[in-house]
Biotite code that builds the C-alpha atoms (Angstrom):
import biotite.structure as struc

atoms = struc.array([
    struc.Atom([-0.075, -0.071, 0.259], chain_id="A", res_id=1, res_name="MET", atom_name="CA", element="C"),
    struc.Atom([2.891, 2.347, 0.769], chain_id="A", res_id=2, res_name="THR", atom_name="CA", element="C"),
    struc.Atom([4.308, 1.894, -2.002], chain_id="A", res_id=3, res_name="GLN", atom_name="CA", element="C"),
    struc.Atom([1.007, 2.418, -4.442], chain_id="A", res_id=4, res_name="GLN", atom_name="CA", element="C"),
    struc.Atom([0.432, 5.356, -2.546], chain_id="A", res_id=5, res_name="LEU", atom_name="CA", element="C"),
    struc.Atom([4.224, 6.653, -3.417], chain_id="A", res_id=6, res_name="TRP", atom_name="CA", element="C"),
    struc.Atom([3.793, 5.725, -7.014], chain_id="A", res_id=7, res_name="ASP", atom_name="CA", element="C"),
    struc.Atom([0.272, 7.856, -7.280], chain_id="A", res_id=8, res_name="GLN", atom_name="CA", element="C"),
    struc.Atom([2.204, 10.977, -5.769], chain_id="A", res_id=9, res_name="LEU", atom_name="CA", element="C"),
    struc.Atom([4.924, 10.534, -8.399], chain_id="A", res_id=10, res_name="ILE", atom_name="CA", element="C"),
    struc.Atom([2.131, 10.843, -11.094], chain_id="A", res_id=11, res_name="GLU", atom_name="CA", element="C"),
    struc.Atom([0.301, 13.666, -9.193], chain_id="A", res_id=12, res_name="PHE", atom_name="CA", element="C"),
    struc.Atom([3.549, 15.553, -9.314], chain_id="A", res_id=13, res_name="SER", atom_name="CA", element="C"),
    struc.Atom([4.100, 15.011, -13.311], chain_id="A", res_id=14, res_name="GLU", atom_name="CA", element="C"),
    struc.Atom([0.741, 16.430, -13.772], chain_id="A", res_id=15, res_name="ARG", atom_name="CA", element="C"),
    struc.Atom([1.010, 19.530, -11.157], chain_id="A", res_id=16, res_name="CYS", atom_name="CA", element="C"),
    struc.Atom([-0.164, 22.655, -11.917], chain_id="A", res_id=17, res_name="ARG", atom_name="CA", element="C"),
    struc.Atom([-0.265, 24.282, -8.599], chain_id="A", res_id=18, res_name="ALA", atom_name="CA", element="C"),
    struc.Atom([2.472, 26.993, -9.442], chain_id="A", res_id=19, res_name="CYS", atom_name="CA", element="C"),
    struc.Atom([3.497, 28.507, -13.025], chain_id="A", res_id=20, res_name="ASP", atom_name="CA", element="C"),
    struc.Atom([6.495, 26.769, -13.129], chain_id="A", res_id=21, res_name="LEU", atom_name="CA", element="C"),
    struc.Atom([4.870, 24.314, -14.635], chain_id="A", res_id=22, res_name="ASN", atom_name="CA", element="C"),
    struc.Atom([5.094, 26.331, -18.004], chain_id="A", res_id=23, res_name="LYS", atom_name="CA", element="C"),
    struc.Atom([8.925, 25.932, -17.926], chain_id="A", res_id=24, res_name="SER", atom_name="CA", element="C"),
    struc.Atom([10.131, 22.728, -16.473], chain_id="A", res_id=25, res_name="ARG", atom_name="CA", element="C"),
    struc.Atom([11.673, 20.141, -18.735], chain_id="A", res_id=26, res_name="THR", atom_name="CA", element="C"),
    struc.Atom([11.366, 17.217, -15.588], chain_id="A", res_id=27, res_name="HIS", atom_name="CA", element="C"),
    struc.Atom([9.446, 17.422, -12.263], chain_id="A", res_id=28, res_name="VAL", atom_name="CA", element="C"),
    struc.Atom([12.870, 16.583, -9.675], chain_id="A", res_id=29, res_name="VAL", atom_name="CA", element="C"),
    struc.Atom([10.351, 14.458, -7.344], chain_id="A", res_id=30, res_name="PHE", atom_name="CA", element="C"),
    struc.Atom([14.138, 12.819, -6.269], chain_id="A", res_id=31, res_name="GLY", atom_name="CA", element="C"),
    struc.Atom([16.074, 9.858, -5.978], chain_id="A", res_id=32, res_name="ASN", atom_name="CA", element="C"),
    struc.Atom([17.914, 7.685, -3.282], chain_id="A", res_id=33, res_name="GLY", atom_name="CA", element="C"),
    struc.Atom([15.688, 5.454, -1.118], chain_id="A", res_id=34, res_name="ASP", atom_name="CA", element="C"),
    struc.Atom([12.556, 7.365, 0.473], chain_id="A", res_id=35, res_name="PRO", atom_name="CA", element="C"),
    struc.Atom([12.408, 3.728, 2.941], chain_id="A", res_id=36, res_name="ARG", atom_name="CA", element="C"),
    struc.Atom([15.830, 5.602, 4.531], chain_id="A", res_id=37, res_name="SER", atom_name="CA", element="C"),
    struc.Atom([15.821, 7.046, 8.372], chain_id="A", res_id=38, res_name="ARG", atom_name="CA", element="C"),
    struc.Atom([17.084, 9.849, 6.528], chain_id="A", res_id=39, res_name="ILE", atom_name="CA", element="C"),
    struc.Atom([16.137, 12.083, 4.154], chain_id="A", res_id=40, res_name="TRP", atom_name="CA", element="C"),
    struc.Atom([17.922, 15.187, 2.649], chain_id="A", res_id=41, res_name="LEU", atom_name="CA", element="C"),
    struc.Atom([15.459, 17.968, 1.461], chain_id="A", res_id=42, res_name="VAL", atom_name="CA", element="C"),
    struc.Atom([17.075, 21.150, -0.391], chain_id="A", res_id=43, res_name="GLY", atom_name="CA", element="C"),
    struc.Atom([15.515, 24.099, -1.764], chain_id="A", res_id=44, res_name="GLU", atom_name="CA", element="C"),
    struc.Atom([14.369, 23.635, -5.687], chain_id="A", res_id=45, res_name="ALA", atom_name="CA", element="C"),
    struc.Atom([15.757, 22.064, -8.660], chain_id="A", res_id=46, res_name="PRO", atom_name="CA", element="C"),
    struc.Atom([18.589, 24.115, -11.184], chain_id="A", res_id=47, res_name="GLY", atom_name="CA", element="C"),
    struc.Atom([19.274, 23.921, -14.745], chain_id="A", res_id=48, res_name="SER", atom_name="CA", element="C"),
    struc.Atom([21.052, 20.719, -14.809], chain_id="A", res_id=49, res_name="ASN", atom_name="CA", element="C"),
    struc.Atom([18.998, 18.978, -12.024], chain_id="A", res_id=50, res_name="GLU", atom_name="CA", element="C"),
    struc.Atom([15.794, 19.454, -14.500], chain_id="A", res_id=51, res_name="ASP", atom_name="CA", element="C"),
    struc.Atom([17.557, 18.385, -17.851], chain_id="A", res_id=52, res_name="GLU", atom_name="CA", element="C"),
    struc.Atom([18.149, 15.240, -15.932], chain_id="A", res_id=53, res_name="GLN", atom_name="CA", element="C"),
    struc.Atom([14.727, 15.166, -13.682], chain_id="A", res_id=54, res_name="GLY", atom_name="CA", element="C"),
    struc.Atom([17.594, 14.207, -10.275], chain_id="A", res_id=55, res_name="LEU", atom_name="CA", element="C"),
    struc.Atom([18.281, 16.280, -7.444], chain_id="A", res_id=56, res_name="PRO", atom_name="CA", element="C"),
    struc.Atom([21.442, 17.726, -6.924], chain_id="A", res_id=57, res_name="PHE", atom_name="CA", element="C"),
    struc.Atom([23.757, 16.070, -10.208], chain_id="A", res_id=58, res_name="VAL", atom_name="CA", element="C"),
    struc.Atom([26.205, 19.316, -10.335], chain_id="A", res_id=59, res_name="GLY", atom_name="CA", element="C"),
    struc.Atom([28.420, 20.642, -8.743], chain_id="A", res_id=60, res_name="GLN", atom_name="CA", element="C"),
    struc.Atom([26.897, 21.368, -5.743], chain_id="A", res_id=61, res_name="ALA", atom_name="CA", element="C"),
    struc.Atom([25.379, 17.845, -5.682], chain_id="A", res_id=62, res_name="GLY", atom_name="CA", element="C"),
    struc.Atom([28.849, 16.046, -6.197], chain_id="A", res_id=63, res_name="ASN", atom_name="CA", element="C"),
    struc.Atom([30.162, 18.469, -3.004], chain_id="A", res_id=64, res_name="LEU", atom_name="CA", element="C"),
    struc.Atom([26.725, 16.872, -1.842], chain_id="A", res_id=65, res_name="LEU", atom_name="CA", element="C"),
    struc.Atom([28.073, 13.436, -1.868], chain_id="A", res_id=66, res_name="ASP", atom_name="CA", element="C"),
    struc.Atom([31.448, 13.719, -1.421], chain_id="A", res_id=67, res_name="LYS", atom_name="CA", element="C"),
    struc.Atom([30.597, 14.747, 2.042], chain_id="A", res_id=68, res_name="LEU", atom_name="CA", element="C"),
    struc.Atom([27.711, 12.207, 2.575], chain_id="A", res_id=69, res_name="LEU", atom_name="CA", element="C"),
    struc.Atom([30.843, 9.417, 1.035], chain_id="A", res_id=70, res_name="GLU", atom_name="CA", element="C"),
    struc.Atom([33.541, 11.077, 3.800], chain_id="A", res_id=71, res_name="ARG", atom_name="CA", element="C"),
    struc.Atom([30.786, 10.392, 6.619], chain_id="A", res_id=72, res_name="ASN", atom_name="CA", element="C"),
    struc.Atom([29.557, 7.224, 6.105], chain_id="A", res_id=73, res_name="GLY", atom_name="CA", element="C"),
    struc.Atom([26.320, 7.523, 3.713], chain_id="A", res_id=74, res_name="PHE", atom_name="CA", element="C"),
    struc.Atom([25.902, 6.536, 0.459], chain_id="A", res_id=75, res_name="LYS", atom_name="CA", element="C"),
    struc.Atom([23.463, 8.721, -1.586], chain_id="A", res_id=76, res_name="ARG", atom_name="CA", element="C"),
    struc.Atom([21.660, 5.379, -2.859], chain_id="A", res_id=77, res_name="THR", atom_name="CA", element="C"),
    struc.Atom([20.937, 4.952, 1.158], chain_id="A", res_id=78, res_name="SER", atom_name="CA", element="C"),
    struc.Atom([19.414, 8.616, 1.747], chain_id="A", res_id=79, res_name="VAL", atom_name="CA", element="C"),
    struc.Atom([16.349, 10.122, 0.011], chain_id="A", res_id=80, res_name="PHE", atom_name="CA", element="C"),
    struc.Atom([17.461, 13.434, -1.346], chain_id="A", res_id=81, res_name="VAL", atom_name="CA", element="C"),
    struc.Atom([14.380, 15.814, -2.460], chain_id="A", res_id=82, res_name="THR", atom_name="CA", element="C"),
    struc.Atom([13.502, 19.386, -2.704], chain_id="A", res_id=83, res_name="ASN", atom_name="CA", element="C"),
    struc.Atom([11.312, 21.763, -1.299], chain_id="A", res_id=84, res_name="VAL", atom_name="CA", element="C"),
    struc.Atom([10.266, 23.006, -4.548], chain_id="A", res_id=85, res_name="VAL", atom_name="CA", element="C"),
    struc.Atom([9.930, 20.312, -7.276], chain_id="A", res_id=86, res_name="LYS", atom_name="CA", element="C"),
    struc.Atom([10.082, 23.032, -10.603], chain_id="A", res_id=87, res_name="CYS", atom_name="CA", element="C"),
    struc.Atom([13.381, 24.341, -11.679], chain_id="A", res_id=88, res_name="ARG", atom_name="CA", element="C"),
    struc.Atom([12.484, 28.482, -11.081], chain_id="A", res_id=89, res_name="PRO", atom_name="CA", element="C"),
    struc.Atom([13.313, 30.075, -14.508], chain_id="A", res_id=90, res_name="PRO", atom_name="CA", element="C"),
    struc.Atom([17.025, 31.148, -14.121], chain_id="A", res_id=91, res_name="ASN", atom_name="CA", element="C"),
    struc.Atom([17.948, 29.093, -11.520], chain_id="A", res_id=92, res_name="ASN", atom_name="CA", element="C"),
    struc.Atom([15.822, 31.856, -9.056], chain_id="A", res_id=93, res_name="ALA", atom_name="CA", element="C"),
    struc.Atom([15.417, 31.329, -5.404], chain_id="A", res_id=94, res_name="GLU", atom_name="CA", element="C"),
    struc.Atom([12.005, 29.829, -5.009], chain_id="A", res_id=95, res_name="PRO", atom_name="CA", element="C"),
    struc.Atom([9.280, 32.368, -3.582], chain_id="A", res_id=96, res_name="THR", atom_name="CA", element="C"),
    struc.Atom([7.086, 32.127, -0.972], chain_id="A", res_id=97, res_name="ASP", atom_name="CA", element="C"),
    struc.Atom([4.095, 30.702, -3.198], chain_id="A", res_id=98, res_name="ASP", atom_name="CA", element="C"),
    struc.Atom([5.785, 28.661, -5.092], chain_id="A", res_id=99, res_name="GLN", atom_name="CA", element="C"),
    struc.Atom([7.089, 27.042, -1.786], chain_id="A", res_id=100, res_name="LYS", atom_name="CA", element="C"),
    struc.Atom([4.022, 26.866, -0.348], chain_id="A", res_id=101, res_name="MET", atom_name="CA", element="C"),
    struc.Atom([2.506, 25.177, -3.946], chain_id="A", res_id=102, res_name="ALA", atom_name="CA", element="C"),
    struc.Atom([4.805, 22.081, -2.937], chain_id="A", res_id=103, res_name="CYS", atom_name="CA", element="C"),
    struc.Atom([4.685, 22.003, 0.132], chain_id="A", res_id=104, res_name="LEU", atom_name="CA", element="C"),
    struc.Atom([1.616, 19.869, 0.377], chain_id="A", res_id=105, res_name="PRO", atom_name="CA", element="C"),
    struc.Atom([3.722, 17.387, -1.579], chain_id="A", res_id=106, res_name="LEU", atom_name="CA", element="C"),
    struc.Atom([6.471, 17.592, 0.197], chain_id="A", res_id=107, res_name="LEU", atom_name="CA", element="C"),
    struc.Atom([4.042, 16.867, 3.456], chain_id="A", res_id=108, res_name="ALA", atom_name="CA", element="C"),
    struc.Atom([2.906, 13.810, 1.233], chain_id="A", res_id=109, res_name="ALA", atom_name="CA", element="C"),
    struc.Atom([6.435, 12.737, 0.524], chain_id="A", res_id=110, res_name="GLN", atom_name="CA", element="C"),
    struc.Atom([7.392, 12.831, 3.930], chain_id="A", res_id=111, res_name="LEU", atom_name="CA", element="C"),
    struc.Atom([4.079, 11.276, 5.206], chain_id="A", res_id=112, res_name="ALA", atom_name="CA", element="C"),
    struc.Atom([4.199, 8.133, 3.151], chain_id="A", res_id=113, res_name="VAL", atom_name="CA", element="C"),
    struc.Atom([7.599, 6.750, 4.467], chain_id="A", res_id=114, res_name="TRP", atom_name="CA", element="C"),
    struc.Atom([8.006, 8.938, 7.602], chain_id="A", res_id=115, res_name="LYS", atom_name="CA", element="C"),
    struc.Atom([11.759, 9.370, 7.831], chain_id="A", res_id=116, res_name="PRO", atom_name="CA", element="C"),
    struc.Atom([13.364, 9.314, 11.003], chain_id="A", res_id=117, res_name="LYS", atom_name="CA", element="C"),
    struc.Atom([15.996, 12.356, 10.187], chain_id="A", res_id=118, res_name="TYR", atom_name="CA", element="C"),
    struc.Atom([15.962, 15.631, 8.124], chain_id="A", res_id=119, res_name="ILE", atom_name="CA", element="C"),
    struc.Atom([19.174, 17.246, 6.804], chain_id="A", res_id=120, res_name="LEU", atom_name="CA", element="C"),
    struc.Atom([17.804, 20.783, 5.993], chain_id="A", res_id=121, res_name="ALA", atom_name="CA", element="C"),
    struc.Atom([19.814, 21.826, 2.927], chain_id="A", res_id=122, res_name="LEU", atom_name="CA", element="C"),
    struc.Atom([19.634, 25.854, 3.269], chain_id="A", res_id=123, res_name="GLY", atom_name="CA", element="C"),
    struc.Atom([16.833, 28.639, 4.190], chain_id="A", res_id=124, res_name="ARG", atom_name="CA", element="C"),
    struc.Atom([14.491, 27.587, 2.317], chain_id="A", res_id=125, res_name="HIS", atom_name="CA", element="C"),
    struc.Atom([14.035, 23.865, 3.599], chain_id="A", res_id=126, res_name="ALA", atom_name="CA", element="C"),
    struc.Atom([14.637, 24.970, 6.612], chain_id="A", res_id=127, res_name="ALA", atom_name="CA", element="C"),
    struc.Atom([11.570, 28.105, 6.383], chain_id="A", res_id=128, res_name="SER", atom_name="CA", element="C"),
    struc.Atom([9.515, 25.317, 4.983], chain_id="A", res_id=129, res_name="VAL", atom_name="CA", element="C"),
    struc.Atom([10.286, 22.636, 7.381], chain_id="A", res_id=130, res_name="LEU", atom_name="CA", element="C"),
    struc.Atom([10.496, 24.646, 10.783], chain_id="A", res_id=131, res_name="LEU", atom_name="CA", element="C"),
    struc.Atom([7.892, 26.243, 12.798], chain_id="A", res_id=132, res_name="ALA", atom_name="CA", element="C"),
    struc.Atom([9.920, 28.966, 13.711], chain_id="A", res_id=133, res_name="ARG", atom_name="CA", element="C"),
    struc.Atom([10.843, 32.168, 12.767], chain_id="A", res_id=134, res_name="PRO", atom_name="CA", element="C"),
    struc.Atom([14.682, 32.640, 11.929], chain_id="A", res_id=135, res_name="PHE", atom_name="CA", element="C"),
    struc.Atom([16.520, 35.428, 10.885], chain_id="A", res_id=136, res_name="LYS", atom_name="CA", element="C"),
    struc.Atom([19.483, 33.688, 10.116], chain_id="A", res_id=137, res_name="SER", atom_name="CA", element="C"),
    struc.Atom([20.750, 30.134, 9.315], chain_id="A", res_id=138, res_name="LEU", atom_name="CA", element="C"),
    struc.Atom([23.967, 30.669, 11.242], chain_id="A", res_id=139, res_name="LYS", atom_name="CA", element="C"),
    struc.Atom([20.778, 31.364, 14.232], chain_id="A", res_id=140, res_name="GLU", atom_name="CA", element="C"),
    struc.Atom([19.750, 27.787, 13.645], chain_id="A", res_id=141, res_name="ILE", atom_name="CA", element="C"),
    struc.Atom([22.136, 25.136, 11.874], chain_id="A", res_id=142, res_name="ARG", atom_name="CA", element="C"),
    struc.Atom([23.542, 22.823, 14.184], chain_id="A", res_id=143, res_name="GLY", atom_name="CA", element="C"),
    struc.Atom([20.387, 21.992, 16.269], chain_id="A", res_id=144, res_name="GLN", atom_name="CA", element="C"),
    struc.Atom([17.646, 19.774, 16.547], chain_id="A", res_id=145, res_name="VAL", atom_name="CA", element="C"),
    struc.Atom([14.392, 20.804, 15.726], chain_id="A", res_id=146, res_name="PHE", atom_name="CA", element="C"),
    struc.Atom([11.234, 18.551, 14.768], chain_id="A", res_id=147, res_name="GLU", atom_name="CA", element="C"),
    struc.Atom([8.818, 18.089, 12.082], chain_id="A", res_id=148, res_name="TYR", atom_name="CA", element="C"),
    struc.Atom([6.102, 16.131, 13.319], chain_id="A", res_id=149, res_name="GLY", atom_name="CA", element="C"),
    struc.Atom([7.329, 12.887, 14.810], chain_id="A", res_id=150, res_name="ASP", atom_name="CA", element="C"),
    struc.Atom([10.791, 13.313, 12.454], chain_id="A", res_id=151, res_name="THR", atom_name="CA", element="C"),
    struc.Atom([14.250, 14.969, 13.929], chain_id="A", res_id=152, res_name="ARG", atom_name="CA", element="C"),
    struc.Atom([15.298, 18.124, 11.873], chain_id="A", res_id=153, res_name="VAL", atom_name="CA", element="C"),
    struc.Atom([18.836, 19.254, 11.236], chain_id="A", res_id=154, res_name="VAL", atom_name="CA", element="C"),
    struc.Atom([19.342, 22.525, 9.286], chain_id="A", res_id=155, res_name="VAL", atom_name="CA", element="C"),
    struc.Atom([22.707, 23.356, 7.636], chain_id="A", res_id=156, res_name="THR", atom_name="CA", element="C"),
    struc.Atom([24.014, 25.314, 4.547], chain_id="A", res_id=157, res_name="TYR", atom_name="CA", element="C"),
    struc.Atom([23.228, 24.475, 0.976], chain_id="A", res_id=158, res_name="HIS", atom_name="CA", element="C"),
    struc.Atom([25.825, 22.839, -0.754], chain_id="A", res_id=159, res_name="PRO", atom_name="CA", element="C"),
    struc.Atom([26.220, 25.800, -3.479], chain_id="A", res_id=160, res_name="ALA", atom_name="CA", element="C"),
    struc.Atom([27.052, 27.803, -0.552], chain_id="A", res_id=161, res_name="ALA", atom_name="CA", element="C"),
    struc.Atom([29.643, 26.314, 0.538], chain_id="A", res_id=162, res_name="VAL", atom_name="CA", element="C"),
    struc.Atom([30.782, 26.359, -3.235], chain_id="A", res_id=163, res_name="LEU", atom_name="CA", element="C"),
    struc.Atom([30.567, 30.302, -2.905], chain_id="A", res_id=164, res_name="ARG", atom_name="CA", element="C"),
    struc.Atom([32.349, 30.076, 0.294], chain_id="A", res_id=165, res_name="ASN", atom_name="CA", element="C"),
    struc.Atom([34.391, 27.069, 1.056], chain_id="A", res_id=166, res_name="PRO", atom_name="CA", element="C"),
    struc.Atom([35.072, 27.261, 5.227], chain_id="A", res_id=167, res_name="ARG", atom_name="CA", element="C"),
    struc.Atom([31.306, 26.417, 5.221], chain_id="A", res_id=168, res_name="LEU", atom_name="CA", element="C"),
    struc.Atom([32.545, 22.672, 4.179], chain_id="A", res_id=169, res_name="GLU", atom_name="CA", element="C"),
    struc.Atom([33.523, 21.947, 8.347], chain_id="A", res_id=170, res_name="ASP", atom_name="CA", element="C"),
    struc.Atom([30.053, 23.237, 9.159], chain_id="A", res_id=171, res_name="ILE", atom_name="CA", element="C"),
    struc.Atom([28.152, 21.517, 6.770], chain_id="A", res_id=172, res_name="VAL", atom_name="CA", element="C"),
    struc.Atom([30.229, 18.383, 7.604], chain_id="A", res_id=173, res_name="GLU", atom_name="CA", element="C"),
    struc.Atom([29.696, 18.610, 11.736], chain_id="A", res_id=174, res_name="HIS", atom_name="CA", element="C"),
    struc.Atom([25.922, 19.060, 10.704], chain_id="A", res_id=175, res_name="ASP", atom_name="CA", element="C"),
    struc.Atom([25.903, 15.333, 8.719], chain_id="A", res_id=176, res_name="ILE", atom_name="CA", element="C"),
    struc.Atom([28.259, 13.931, 11.814], chain_id="A", res_id=177, res_name="GLN", atom_name="CA", element="C"),
    struc.Atom([25.576, 14.953, 13.913], chain_id="A", res_id=178, res_name="MET", atom_name="CA", element="C"),
    struc.Atom([22.435, 13.080, 12.141], chain_id="A", res_id=179, res_name="ILE", atom_name="CA", element="C"),
    struc.Atom([25.098, 10.130, 12.440], chain_id="A", res_id=180, res_name="SER", atom_name="CA", element="C"),
    struc.Atom([25.021, 10.802, 16.362], chain_id="A", res_id=181, res_name="ARG", atom_name="CA", element="C"),
    struc.Atom([21.474, 10.688, 16.428], chain_id="A", res_id=182, res_name="LEU", atom_name="CA", element="C"),
    struc.Atom([20.814, 8.115, 14.573], chain_id="A", res_id=183, res_name="MET", atom_name="CA", element="C"),
    struc.Atom([23.375, 6.309, 16.718], chain_id="A", res_id=184, res_name="ALA", atom_name="CA", element="C"),
    struc.Atom([22.138, 7.375, 20.012], chain_id="A", res_id=185, res_name="GLY", atom_name="CA", element="C"),
    struc.Atom([18.807, 5.692, 18.999], chain_id="A", res_id=186, res_name="GLU", atom_name="CA", element="C"),
    struc.Atom([19.801, 1.717, 18.765], chain_id="A", res_id=187, res_name="LYS", atom_name="CA", element="C"),
])
């Protein structure tokens, strides 16, 4: 039954017209990896490479994310990676609040189907959707554990921010390790 719901969500996403991004997308970027995983990574929105291939985090930011995951004992295939917004905003613009709110029901449904234990929120757009509290900057909230229903959420910088500011790499790695420690503590 769970797989059937998941398949229905995929079909729904491919027909989605909740916002105007459907007019310019090449592909809906639903997510990839193992949705049954205890850990999900949620980013902001697809870029041009992701829109072309229909997969999240396949460009330079994705390569960096893969490297950071592998250095900390995770394989991309062992986690599920998705975005708040499933279609590429034109010119790789940041997603608007309206676009995020249009996609939120789909993300919430994805989370409801598989119920991951942990989410690593990649960047402020993912954090703004997943956290039930306001914040001024990512610096203020990263490295803490929040709740999204029964799921524990750790916020970190988006890999694209690390590409712009390599000093953030150690911070993102620390936050990935925080997820590892949380997972180890539940055993």
